[in-house]
Each structure stands twice: as structure tokens, then as C-alpha cells.
KOLBA-840698 format. One line per field, with one value per residue: residue number from 1; chain; x, y, z of N, C-alpha, C in turn. Coordinates in steps of 0.1 Angstrom, whole numbers, plus 5000, padded with zeros to 4 digits. Atoms other than C-alpha are relative to their C-alpha. Layout:
i = c(NUM_...)
ch = c(A_...)
n_east = c(X_...)
n_north = c(Y_...)
n_up = c(Z_...)
ca_east = c(X_...)
ca_north = c(Y_...)
ca_up = c(Z_...)
c_east = c(X_...)
c_north = c(Y_...)
c_up = c(Z_...)
This chain:
i = c(1_2_3_4_5_6_7_8_9_10_11_12_13_14_15_16_17_18_19_20_21_22_23_24_25_26_27_28_29_30_31_32_33_34_35_36_37_38_39_40_41_42_43_44_45_46_47_48_49_50_51_52_53_54_55_56_57_58_59_60_61_62_63_64_65_66_67_68_69_70_71_72_73_74_75_76_77_78_79_80_81_82_83_84_85_86_87_88_89_90_91_92_93_94_95_96_97_98_99_100_101_102_103_104_105_106_107_108_109_110_111_112_113_114_115_116_117_118_119_120_121_122_123_124_125_126_127_128_129_130_131_132_133_134_135_136_137_138_139_140_141_142_143_144_145_146_147_148_149_150_151_152_153_154_155_156_157_158_159_160_161_162_163_164_165_166_167_168_169_170_171_172_173_174_175_176_177_178_179_180_181_182_183_184_185_186_187_188_189_190_191_192_193_194_195_196_197_198_199_200_201_202_203_204_205_206_207_208_209_210_211_212_213_214_215_216_217_218_219_220_221_222_223_224_225_226_227_228_229_230_231_232_233_234_235_236_237_238_239_240_241_242_243_244_245_246_247_248_249_250_251_252_253_254_255_256_257_258_259_260_261_262_263_264_265_266_267_268_269_270_271_272_273_274_275_276_277_278_279_280_281_282_283_284_285)
ch = c(A_A_A_A_A_A_A_A_A_A_A_A_A_A_A_A_A_A_A_A_A_A_A_A_A_A_A_A_A_A_A_A_A_A_A_A_A_A_A_A_A_A_A_A_A_A_A_A_A_A_A_A_A_A_A_A_A_A_A_A_A_A_A_A_A_A_A_A_A_A_A_A_A_A_A_A_A_A_A_A_A_A_A_A_A_A_A_A_A_A_A_A_A_A_A_A_A_A_A_A_A_A_A_A_A_A_A_A_A_A_A_A_A_A_A_A_A_A_A_A_A_A_A_A_A_A_A_A_A_A_A_A_A_A_A_A_A_A_A_A_A_A_A_A_A_A_A_A_A_A_A_A_A_A_A_A_A_A_A_A_A_A_A_A_A_A_A_A_A_A_A_A_A_A_A_A_A_A_A_A_A_A_A_A_A_A_A_A_A_A_A_A_A_A_A_A_A_A_A_A_A_A_A_A_A_A_A_A_A_A_A_A_A_A_A_A_A_A_A_A_A_A_A_A_A_A_A_A_A_A_A_A_A_A_A_A_A_A_A_A_A_A_A_A_A_A_A_A_A_A_A_A_A_A_A_A_A_A_A_A_A_A_A_A_A_A_A_A_A_A_A_A_A_A_A_A_A_A_A_A_A_A_A_A_A)
n_east = c(5006_4996_4991_4986_4995_4985_4995_4995_5011_5002_5008_5012_5009_5008_5012_5010_5008_4998_5009_5006_4993_5002_4989_4988_4991_4989_4986_4991_4986_4992_4990_4988_5000_5000_5002_5011_4997_5009_4995_5009_5003_4997_4990_4987_4996_4986_4999_5012_5010_5007_5009_5012_5007_5007_5011_5010_5008_5009_5011_5010_5010_5007_5009_5011_5009_5006_5013_4998_5001_4991_4988_4987_4991_4988_4989_4987_4988_4989_4988_4987_4992_4987_5001_5010_5014_5005_5013_5009_5014_5005_4998_5012_5012_5000_5003_5014_5008_4999_5009_5014_5004_5001_4993_5007_4992_4988_5001_4987_5001_4989_4999_4994_4991_4991_4987_4989_4991_4986_4995_4993_4999_5014_5011_5006_5013_5010_5013_5002_5010_5013_5006_5014_5003_5013_5000_5010_5002_5012_4996_5005_4991_5007_4992_5005_4996_4986_4997_4991_5005_4996_4989_5000_5004_4995_4987_4989_5001_4988_5004_4995_5010_5007_5014_5006_5009_5013_5012_4999_5004_4988_4988_4991_4992_4997_5007_4999_5009_5011_5006_5015_5007_5008_5000_4988_5000_5011_4997_5005_4989_5003_5008_4991_4993_5008_5003_4993_4985_4994_4997_4988_4988_4992_4989_5006_4990_5005_4988_4999_5006_4993_5008_4990_4996_4993_4986_4997_5012_5011_5010_5008_5015_5006_4998_5009_5013_5003_5003_5012_5011_5002_5001_5008_5014_5003_5003_4992_4989_4986_4990_4985_4994_4987_5006_4990_5005_5015_5005_5011_5012_5005_5006_5012_5009_5004_5008_5012_4999_4995_4986_4993_4985_4991_4985_4993_4993_5008_4999_5008_5014_5004_5000_5013_5011_5000_5005_5014_5008_4999_5010_5014_5002_5001_5013_5011_5000)
n_north = c(5013_5007_4991_4999_4986_4999_4991_5006_5005_4990_4989_5004_5005_4989_4997_5011_4997_5009_5011_5003_5012_5013_5009_4995_5011_4992_5004_4988_5003_5004_4991_5000_5012_4998_4986_4999_4988_4989_4993_5001_5014_5006_5010_4994_4994_5003_5009_5008_4992_4991_5008_5004_4988_4998_5009_4997_4987_5004_5009_4992_4996_5012_5002_4991_5004_5013_5001_5007_5014_5003_5008_4996_5011_4993_5008_4994_5008_4996_4995_5002_4989_5004_5014_5001_4999_4988_5002_4989_5002_4999_4986_4992_5005_4995_4986_4999_5004_4989_4989_5005_5011_5013_5010_5013_5012_5000_5011_5003_5004_5009_5000_5012_4997_4988_4999_5006_4990_5003_4999_5012_4999_5000_5007_4993_4995_5003_4995_4986_4999_4992_4997_4998_4989_4994_4987_5001_5014_5004_4999_5010_5011_5011_5012_5010_4997_5004_5012_5010_5014_5007_5009_5010_5013_5002_5007_4992_4999_5005_5004_5013_5010_4998_4998_5012_4996_4995_5009_5009_4993_4998_5001_4990_5003_4988_4998_4986_4990_5006_5010_4997_4999_5012_5003_5008_5012_5009_5005_4991_4990_4992_4989_4990_4992_4992_5007_4993_5001_4995_4986_4997_4999_4987_5001_5001_5004_4994_4997_4987_4999_4991_4992_4997_4986_4997_5005_5008_5007_4992_5006_5011_4998_5009_4994_4989_5006_5005_4989_4993_5009_5000_4987_4989_5004_4999_4986_4991_4992_5005_4989_5003_4987_5002_5010_5006_5004_5001_5014_4999_4994_5010_5011_4994_4999_5014_5005_4991_4989_4988_4998_4986_5002_4989_5003_4988_5002_4999_5013_5011_4996_5004_5015_5005_4997_5009_5014_5000_4999_5013_5009_4996_5005_5015_5003_4996_5009)
n_up = c(5001_5012_5006_4996_4998_5000_4990_4987_4992_4989_5005_5007_4990_4993_5008_4998_4988_4988_4998_5013_5006_4993_4999_5005_5003_5006_4997_5003_5003_4988_4996_5008_5008_5015_5003_5010_5008_4996_4988_4989_4996_4987_5001_5002_4987_4997_4988_4997_4993_5009_5008_4991_4998_5013_5001_4990_5003_5011_4995_4992_5010_5003_4989_5001_5011_4998_4992_4987_5002_5011_4997_5007_5002_5004_5003_4999_5000_4990_5006_4994_5001_4994_4995_4989_5004_4994_4993_5004_4998_4987_4995_5004_4993_4986_5000_5003_4988_4991_5005_4999_5009_4994_5008_4999_5004_5008_5010_5007_5014_5005_5015_5004_5012_4997_5007_4992_4993_5000_4986_4995_4985_4994_5007_5011_4996_5010_4995_4996_4990_5003_4988_5000_4991_5000_4992_4989_4997_5007_5014_5009_5003_5005_4999_5009_5014_5002_4993_5006_4998_4988_5002_4989_5005_5013_5002_4994_4985_4993_4987_4996_5002_5012_5000_4994_4988_5005_4999_4989_4988_4992_5008_4998_4988_4992_4988_4997_5006_5007_4991_4998_5013_5002_5014_5002_4992_5004_5013_5010_5002_5011_4995_4993_5010_5008_5013_5011_4999_4987_4999_5007_4992_5002_5010_5013_5010_5013_5009_5006_5013_5009_5009_5010_5000_4988_5001_4988_4996_4995_4991_5006_4999_4990_4987_4999_5000_4986_4991_5003_4996_4985_4993_5007_5003_5014_5004_4992_5006_4997_5003_5000_5001_5008_5009_5009_5013_5000_4998_4990_5006_5009_4992_4994_5011_5003_4989_5000_4991_5006_4996_5001_5000_5000_5001_5003_5013_5011_5008_4995_5001_5014_5001_4993_5008_5012_4996_4997_5012_5007_4993_5004_5014_5000_4994_5009_5012)
ca_east = c(4880_4894_4922_4960_4974_5010_5027_5041_5020_5025_5009_4983_4968_4957_4932_4914_4885_4888_4873_4868_4891_4883_4916_4952_4976_5011_5048_5068_5103_5127_5154_5183_5173_5166_5167_5135_5150_5126_5140_5109_5109_5108_5139_5167_5169_5205_5197_5172_5156_5149_5134_5111_5101_5091_5070_5053_5043_5028_5009_4994_4976_4968_4953_4932_4917_4911_4876_4874_4865_4894_4925_4961_4985_5021_5049_5085_5119_5150_5185_5221_5244_5281_5273_5245_5209_5190_5156_5138_5104_5101_5116_5087_5061_5070_5069_5035_5022_5034_5012_4980_4981_4970_4992_4971_4996_5031_5030_5060_5060_5081_5094_5101_5118_5139_5171_5202_5227_5265_5268_5292_5289_5251_5219_5202_5171_5140_5112_5098_5074_5038_5022_4984_4974_4941_4931_4903_4894_4861_4874_4862_4878_4865_4882_4861_4873_4909_4905_4931_4924_4925_4957_4948_4930_4949_4979_5000_4990_5020_4999_5013_4993_4981_4944_4937_4922_4894_4860_4871_4855_4882_4906_4922_4951_4951_4942_4949_4933_4911_4901_4866_4858_4829_4831_4866_4861_4828_4844_4830_4863_4849_4825_4854_4867_4853_4836_4853_4888_4912_4920_4947_4982_5008_5034_5024_5045_5040_5065_5077_5060_5075_5061_5078_5079_5093_5130_5126_5101_5067_5040_5025_4988_4981_4995_4975_4944_4946_4948_4919_4896_4902_4903_4880_4842_4827_4823_4848_4878_4914_4942_4979_4998_5030_5012_5043_5033_4997_4994_4973_4949_4946_4938_4913_4896_4895_4878_4851_4865_4871_4907_4929_4966_4994_5030_5056_5071_5056_5069_5052_5019_5018_5026_4997_4973_4983_4978_4944_4933_4945_4925_4894_4899_4904_4872_4852_4863)
ca_north = c(5148_5123_5146_5148_5181_5191_5208_5202_5181_5207_5234_5215_5197_5230_5233_5201_5206_5192_5158_5150_5120_5084_5067_5077_5052_5067_5062_5095_5096_5079_5098_5105_5076_5091_5125_5133_5165_5187_5213_5210_5172_5154_5132_5157_5169_5169_5151_5124_5149_5174_5146_5134_5170_5174_5143_5152_5187_5172_5146_5173_5184_5148_5144_5175_5163_5128_5120_5109_5075_5076_5053_5060_5035_5048_5030_5039_5024_5025_5038_5029_5057_5051_5014_5022_5014_5046_5032_5059_5043_5041_5075_5089_5066_5076_5112_5108_5091_5121_5143_5124_5097_5063_5035_5003_4980_4977_4957_4940_4941_4911_4914_4880_4895_4921_4932_4912_4929_4929_4933_4908_4920_4920_4904_4913_4935_4922_4941_4975_4988_5000_5017_5015_5048_5064_5098_5085_5052_5050_5043_5023_4989_4960_4928_4906_4923_4911_4878_4850_4813_4792_4772_4751_4724_4727_4710_4739_4733_4729_4720_4690_4659_4674_4673_4641_4661_4674_4660_4642_4651_4665_4664_4696_4692_4728_4733_4770_4796_4771_4751_4767_4765_4741_4744_4729_4704_4691_4683_4714_4731_4743_4766_4783_4797_4825_4810_4837_4830_4840_4875_4891_4888_4916_4901_4906_4888_4909_4911_4945_4958_4974_5001_5008_5046_5046_5040_5020_4996_5010_5004_4969_4972_4942_4960_4991_4970_4954_4988_5003_4973_4973_5010_5028_5024_5019_5052_5067_5090_5077_5103_5098_5131_5115_5098_5093_5072_5069_5033_5042_5063_5035_5009_5032_5038_5000_4994_5021_5046_5082_5095_5126_5126_5151_5151_5178_5163_5175_5144_5121_5141_5137_5100_5095_5114_5094_5061_5071_5082_5049_5031_5051_5042_5005_5005_5021_4994)
ca_up = c(4901_4876_4867_4868_4882_4875_4904_4939_4962_4990_4968_4948_4979_4993_4964_4974_4998_5033_5041_5004_4997_5006_5001_4995_4978_4971_4970_4974_4960_4984_5002_4978_4956_4922_4906_4886_4872_4892_4917_4938_4941_4974_4980_4973_5009_5023_5056_5067_5091_5063_5042_5071_5077_5040_5040_5073_5061_5029_5049_5071_5039_5031_5065_5060_5026_5038_5051_5088_5074_5049_5047_5036_5022_5021_5004_5013_5006_5028_5021_5029_5037_5044_5050_5075_5069_5076_5087_5066_5065_5102_5108_5087_5103_5139_5130_5114_5145_5165_5142_5150_5123_5135_5123_5117_5100_5088_5055_5040_5003_4992_4957_4943_4912_4931_4915_4925_4947_4944_4982_4998_5034_5039_5028_4995_5002_4985_5003_5009_5035_5032_5061_5066_5082_5092_5107_5130_5147_5127_5092_5061_5058_5037_5049_5027_4995_5000_5018_5010_5005_5036_5041_5072_5052_5020_5005_5018_5054_5077_5107_5126_5117_5085_5077_5096_5125_5103_5111_5143_5176_5199_5170_5178_5203_5216_5252_5252_5230_5212_5243_5245_5208_5204_5166_5167_5195_5181_5148_5130_5122_5089_5108_5125_5092_5072_5040_5018_5030_5058_5068_5046_5060_5063_5039_5003_4977_4945_4916_4904_4873_4842_4820_4787_4791_4826_4831_4863_4880_4888_4913_4907_4899_4921_4951_4945_4938_4973_4990_4971_4975_5012_5019_4994_4992_4958_4939_4964_4955_4954_4956_4947_4955_4938_4909_4887_4857_4869_4880_4911_4890_4864_4890_4907_4873_4866_4899_4892_4917_4910_4912_4916_4908_4914_4903_4900_4868_4836_4818_4842_4842_4804_4808_4833_4811_4781_4799_4812_4778_4763_4790_4780_4743_4751_4772_4744_4718)
c_east = c(5004_5009_5014_5005_5015_5004_5005_4988_4997_4990_4986_4990_4992_4987_4989_4992_5003_4990_4993_5006_4998_5012_5012_5010_5012_5013_5009_5014_5008_5011_5013_5002_5001_4997_4990_5002_4991_5006_4991_4997_5004_5012_5014_5005_5014_5001_4987_4989_4992_4990_4987_4991_4992_4988_4989_4992_4990_4988_4991_4989_4992_4990_4988_4990_4994_4988_5004_4999_5011_5012_5011_5010_5013_5012_5013_5011_5011_5012_5012_5008_5013_4999_4990_4986_4992_4987_4990_4985_4995_5003_4987_4988_4999_4997_4985_4991_5000_4992_4986_4995_4999_5006_4993_5008_5013_4999_5013_4997_5012_5000_5008_5010_5009_5013_5011_5009_5015_5006_5006_5000_4987_4991_4995_4986_4990_4986_5000_4989_4989_4994_4985_4996_4986_5000_4990_4998_4988_5002_4994_5011_4992_5009_4997_5005_5014_5003_5009_4994_5005_5012_4998_4996_5004_5013_5012_5000_5013_4996_5004_4988_4991_4985_4992_4991_4986_4989_5000_4997_5012_5013_5010_5008_5001_4991_5000_4990_4988_4992_4985_4992_4992_5000_5012_4999_4988_5001_4993_5010_4996_4992_5008_5008_4991_4998_5007_5015_5005_5003_5014_5012_5008_5013_4994_5011_4995_5012_4999_4994_5009_4990_5010_5005_5007_5013_5003_4987_4990_4992_4993_4985_4994_5001_4990_4985_4996_4997_4987_4988_4997_4996_4992_4987_4998_4995_5008_5011_5013_5009_5014_5007_5014_4997_5010_4994_4985_4994_4988_4987_4994_4992_4987_4989_4994_4991_4988_5001_5005_5015_5005_5015_5007_5014_5007_5008_4991_5000_4991_4985_4995_4999_4987_4988_4998_4995_4985_4992_5000_4991_4986_4997_4998_4986_4989_5000_4991)
c_north = c(4994_5008_4999_5014_5000_5011_4993_4995_5010_5011_4995_4993_5010_5004_4990_5003_4990_4989_4995_4987_4988_4992_5006_4988_5007_4995_5012_4995_4997_5010_4997_4988_5003_5015_5001_5012_5012_5006_4998_4986_4997_4990_5006_5007_4995_4990_4992_5008_5010_4992_4996_5012_5004_4991_5003_5012_4997_4992_5007_5004_4987_4996_5009_4996_4987_5000_4994_4985_4995_4991_5005_4989_5006_4990_5008_4990_5005_5004_4997_5013_4997_4987_4998_5001_5011_4998_5011_4998_5002_5014_5009_4995_5005_5014_5003_4997_5012_5012_4994_4990_4987_4989_4986_4988_5005_4988_4998_4996_4992_5000_4988_5001_5012_4999_4993_5010_4994_5000_4987_5000_5001_4993_5008_5004_4997_5003_5015_5000_5008_5002_5003_5010_5005_5013_4999_4985_4994_5002_4988_4989_4988_4987_4990_5001_4995_4987_4990_4986_4994_4991_4988_4986_4997_4992_5008_5001_4994_4996_4986_4990_5002_5003_4989_5004_5004_4990_4990_5008_5000_4999_5010_4998_5012_4999_5014_5009_4994_4990_5001_5000_4987_4996_4991_4986_4990_4996_5009_5011_5009_5012_5011_5009_5007_4993_5007_5000_5006_5015_5003_5002_5013_4998_4997_4997_5004_5004_5015_5000_5009_5007_5006_5015_5005_4993_4991_4993_5009_4992_4988_5002_4991_5005_5011_4995_4995_5012_5007_4992_5000_5013_5011_4994_5001_5014_5010_5007_4995_5012_4994_5014_4999_4990_4994_4996_4997_4987_5001_5005_4990_4989_5005_5001_4986_4994_5009_5010_5012_5002_5014_4997_5014_4996_5013_4999_5001_4988_4989_5004_4997_4985_4995_5003_4992_4986_5000_5002_4987_4990_5003_4994_4985_4996_5002_4990_4988)
c_up = c(4987_4991_5005_5001_5001_5010_5013_5008_5011_4996_4995_5010_5006_4992_5002_5013_5011_5000_4987_4994_5009_5003_4993_4998_4993_5004_4997_4996_5013_5002_4992_4992_4985_4998_4988_4992_5004_5013_5012_5005_5014_4997_4998_5012_5004_5012_5001_5007_4991_4991_5008_5002_4987_4999_5010_4997_4989_5005_5010_4991_4996_5010_5000_4989_5002_5009_5014_4998_4990_5005_4991_5000_4994_4998_5000_5000_5009_4992_5008_4998_5008_5007_5011_4994_5008_5008_4996_5001_5014_5006_4996_5008_5014_5001_4997_5011_5010_4995_4997_4989_5009_4991_5003_4997_4994_4990_4994_4986_4995_4985_4995_4988_5003_4993_5008_5005_4999_5014_5004_5015_5007_4991_4988_5005_4989_5005_5001_5010_4996_5014_4998_5011_4999_5009_5012_5002_4992_4985_4992_4998_4996_5000_4990_4986_4997_5007_4991_5001_5013_4997_5009_4994_4986_4999_5006_5015_5006_5015_5003_4999_4988_5001_5007_5012_4996_5002_5012_5013_5009_4992_5001_5013_5009_5013_5005_4994_4993_5009_5001_4987_4997_4985_4997_5007_4997_4986_4989_4997_4988_5003_5007_4990_4991_4986_4988_5001_5013_4998_4993_5009_4997_4992_4987_4990_4986_4992_4996_4986_4991_4991_4990_5000_5012_5000_5012_5003_5006_5009_4994_5001_5011_5014_5003_5001_5014_5009_4997_5003_5015_5006_4993_4997_4985_4997_5008_4991_5005_4996_5001_4998_4993_4990_4990_4987_5000_5004_5010_4994_4990_5007_5006_4989_4996_5010_5002_5012_4993_5005_4999_5001_4999_4998_4995_4987_4988_4991_5005_5000_4986_4999_5006_4992_4988_5003_5003_4988_4992_5006_4996_4986_5000_5005_4990_4988_5002)
């Protein structure tokens, strides 16, 4: 609890009691994307099938430690090989579904500050995939914690006719799905919308983050915050079995959740611990 453990996820997860984790937010190393200098690291597999098998075996342990009410948010990037997009995120997701994981959402993480590409024969990729997974149908989810501002009656509305329909009896033109809504047809459209905002959508536009000690972009805190607020009860425990520089743990701490981190890189374990210690010192000032 509230500790960073150095070692492989496959081994260290076995030390965690079953049904003890409320929420998992993690981003395993992508297939043949980056060498972290550790022989035991995920991502060095020779074939996509071997990579998928490695992830699935680790997530069998993740499934064991997750509470029946727990949620899991898995970020994966894709890979081109010999000019062919491999579809790695969905290869993993489909296999996880075959191992009793329930897939609730595919989330598109749009990166507005994505690195430019020199490719001339295809589009520039500016997104990654996040899968929202659970182990049972009865899981914790706080929709109100991550609601978005309503667009329908705002300046961003793209509804035909703009906002002139608002407040007019029979102002809504729909005769299909909204035909029986007295709130809309009796000029009470405002009552048909949740007062705290609309339900969170599945495309999240969040810029990449930088951390001075990491040599590449890291998990954006805003992305992790959304997952934890929605998927972890207050005073719950957040696990990241590939914690890297510790962003998930720092966000969990800032949201008054407990945390547990695992990473096979000694360098990144030290980095995570240092950042958490600095956060403690800042809080005490």
C-alpha cells in the first residue's frame, strides 16, 4: 500500500492479495516500441502473438487482485511492421475478452500535440486506445465525477436551428426517439439534461505531458485523473503494474486514493519514489 515495488509485474502481482484493488490504470510497454534496458520487460517479444500472450498472462493476475467491483483502464499503442498496421490494441482486447474480461468501452485518446510524421503514403497518427475493462457486471462507476459541459444550448451547438427551439412548446422537430418526451415537447428541455453536465464521451482530447527526467512523453495526469475519478471510490486503491515515472501513483495520491506501483526498471522505480517524496514535501509546506 502506497509503495513502489521494483520487479516484473508477473512476479510482483502474485504478492498482492486477491480482490484487494479497486482500480487499475496502466500503460504497458508497446510491442517493439522502446527498449527500457531490462531483459524481463514486456514489449521485446519477437512476434505479436508472443506479446499478446505476455499481456494476457499478466492480466490474469490483474484480474485476480481486482475486486469484483473494480475497474481497469488499459492504454495501448499500435505498431507498423513492414508497412502494415498491426492492430495490437485490439489483438490484446479480444484475447482479454476470451479470458473473461468484460469490455465496457473503447476510448480514443486524441493527442492534439502529437509528434509530426514524415510519412507520405498514409495519415499521421494522433491517437491511442484506452480500454475500459471490468471483471464483473456489478462494478463501481461514478458518471457524475467526470461529466462534461452540455453543448446543446451552448455557443458550440451544431443543432439545426441553433438555440431558437429552446423554451418553445413543440419546439423539437424529432418525431422518433424524442417523440414521447414531455419535457422536450412541453418546452422544458432543460429538465431533459443532467444538471451536472452530459455523460462523458469516448473521445478524450488530452495533450501529451513531459517530465524532465523521462526521455519521452509520459501519461498525462488529466487522462489518469478521469479514469480514477470514474473508476475508483474515495479511499480506494489504485494499481499501476507498469508505473514507469509514477504519474498514475501521483494522481491517485492527489485524489486521496491509495496506490500501489510496480515496474521492472530500477531507474524508473527510483524516479517514481523521488516524485512521490517530492509531492509529500510540497504538501507539507
